[in-house]
N, C-alpha and C positions, 0 to 999 in steps of 0.2 A: 694452340692458343699462345699468344705472345705475352710477356710479363705485364705489359700495360693493360691488356685485357683481363688478366688474372686479378690485378689490383682493383680495377673498377668493378668487375662483376662479382667480386667476393661478397659484397653486402647487398646484392641485388634482391635476394629473397626477402630480407627484412624490409627493404624499401617497398617492394610490391605489396607486402602485407600491410604496411603502414598507410599505403595510399589506396587500399582496396575500395572500390566503388560500392558504397553501402546505401545509396539512395539515388533518386532522380528528381530533378527540379522542374517546377512548372507553376504558373499562377493558377491553373485550374487542373485539378487532379480528381480522379474517381474517388468517391468517399470511402470505398472499401479497399482501395489500393494500399499495399504495404509501403509505408514511407518512413525514412529515417533521416535525421538531420546530418548533413555533411558540411564540414568547414569550407568556407569560400575557396581557400587556396587549394584544398584537395579536389573540389569540384572542377576548378580551372585546370589543374594538372591532369585530371582524368579525361576531360574533354579534349585537351591538347594531345594527349596520348592517342586518343581514338582517331584523330586526324593526322597522326604522325608528325606533330609539330614540336620542335624543341623550344622550350620556354624557360624563362627565369623570372622569379617574382621580385619586383623592386622592393627594397627595404621599407619604403613608405606605404606599402599595401597592408591593410589590416590582416594579421595572421602571419606576417613574414617572420622568419626565424629570429632576426634581431634587427635593430634599427628602430626608427619612429613607428613603424607598423606594429611592432611587438607590443606597444602600449595601447593600441587601439583595439576595440572589441571586434572580433572577427564574426561576420554574419554566418548563420547556419542556413544552408540551402536544402530545400526539399522538393521532391517531384521532378518532372522533366517535361520540357515543351514538346507536345505532340506535333507530328507533321513538319519537323525541322531536321535538317542534317546536323551532325555534330559540330560542324564549323559554324552554322547559323546559331546553334545553341550557345556556343562559346562566345560569339560576338554579342549575343543578346544578354548573356550573363554579365559580361564585362560592362556593357552599356548600362545595365540596371544598377550596377554598383559603382558607377562613375569611374571606370577604368578603361584604359586603352591598350592596344597591342601594337608595339613598335617592332616591325619586322626588320631583319638585317641579313642581307645576302652574304655579307662578308663572313659572319660567324655561323649563320644558319640558326641562330638562337634568337627568338622573339622575346621582347621584354614586356611584362605586364606591369603597368605603372598607373598611378592616379591620373585622371584626365587633366587635372590642373597642373601637372608637372611637365616641364619641357624636357623631353628626352631625345637626344640626338643619336642616330645609329652609330655603331662602332666604325671608325674610319678604317679603310683598307690598310693604312700604315701600321695599325695595331697588330695585324697578322703578318705583314711583311711578305717576303717571298716564301710561299708555303712549301715546306719540304717534308712535313710530317705526313705519314699515311693516315687515311681515314680509319677510325676505330668503330666497329659495329655498335658498341654500347659502352657508354660511360655512366656509371652510377656512383654517386657520393651520397652517403646517408648520415646526416648528423655528424659531420666532420668539421672541426674548427677551420674557419676561413683561411687562416695562415697555413695550416697543414695542407688544405686542398690546393692552394696556390703553389706551394712548394712541390707537391707531387706532380701537378700538371706541368709546371715549369720544367721539372727534371725530364719528363717524357717529351717535352717540346725542345729539349736540348739546351735549356737555360739553367744557369746556376744563379738563383736570385737571393738577394739580401733585402731586408726591409728597413725602411726609414724608421727611426725610433718613434715618431709620431704614430705610424701605422701599428707598430708593436703595442704601444700603450692603448690605442683605440680598440684593438681586437684581441687583447690578451685573455679575455674571458667572455662567456656568453655570446659567442659569435659562430655557432654551428650553422652549416649550410647543407642543403640537400638538393641534388640535381639528378636528372635522368635524361641523358641525351643520346640520340642515335646518329650513326653515320657522320661523325664529326672528328676532326683532327685535334690533337692535344693543344696545338697553337690556337685554333679557333675557340676551343673550350676555355682556355686561359684568358683570351681577350674578352670573351663574353662575361666571364666571372668577375674579373677585376673591374671592368667598366661598370657593372651593376652596383658595385660598392664604392664608386667614386675614386677608383685607383687607376694608376697608369704604370706601365713598366718602361723604365728608362734604361736602354741597353748601353753599357759602358764599353766593354771590349767584346770580342768574339766569345760568345758563350756565357757572359756574365751580365747581370742587370740588377737594377734596384727598383723595388716596388714602393711607390710613394703616392700621396694624395694628389689629385688633379690640381694644377695651378701652383704647386709647390716647387 
């Protein structure tokens, strides 16, 4: 196993435990069925994992680690829709909570966002000429966004610096958690920074700056 895989897989056990599927959701459930409340974001992540879909939660979604969604009450989900595939359940759950799934073939990471928000897929230019090999599993569990970006960038062959505005915005209470399969470090980096309104501006070969979009 290569160093990149060691770093990401190191906290996988804790991540799996924290996202353990403790309930099933449905509008109609047998009265005697064992049902437990599951936070919306955990239910989404578990259904996505069942269909082997890499996802990231938009910061505006209730229950997101930080951002506007952190201040919103996260719905609790119970039960599970009978006679539906996991993909159908996921789409039904998103629709019921006014959320959409924005797929992206460039990064292979789909973004879960409010239906009212306009989200554009990550452009191919954000990944560039792909030279990183695919990693079987990337797991980041409650890691500050800045640290997650730096580690992904390093494994993507980039030495990144942060615009002072980004440092101030994410200096505290900005932990992120992701679990992605069969993805390169460059794809993961592009998906992560895009989700939080950031871009990477490459200066010279191997060096770049992380700044807010439009700056």
